[in-house]
C-alpha positions, 0 to 999 in steps of 0.5 A: 909481175911485182913479185918478179920485178921486186928487186928492181922496184925500190921500196916496193915492200913499203908501198904494198903494205896495205895489200900485204896486210889485207892478205894476212889473217888468222880467221879460218875459212873463206872471208871476203876481201874488202877493198879499201882506198889505201889498198887501191892507192897501193895497187896504183902505186905498184903499177906506176912503179912497174911502168917506171922500172928500169928496162931489163934486156937480155945479156950481150950474146957475145959475152961469156956467161956462167951458170951457178947451180945449187942442188940438194937431195930434194931440190935444184936451183940455178 
């Protein structure tokens, strides 16, 4: 959810630094993730930010909408 709402959560990247750093790694093979107090604080701050984010709603059904499309030989996006 945080990734989806990222653009609506001010400074969320800064908040998530402990979690982001925990997922970095140059070690080969599976390693155990040790959950630390800074990681817990970042997780709780992210949950709080999601709860306080602006509520998103569907656009007005009477309004005119336009769709922007980007296409290449291998991918489609809109």
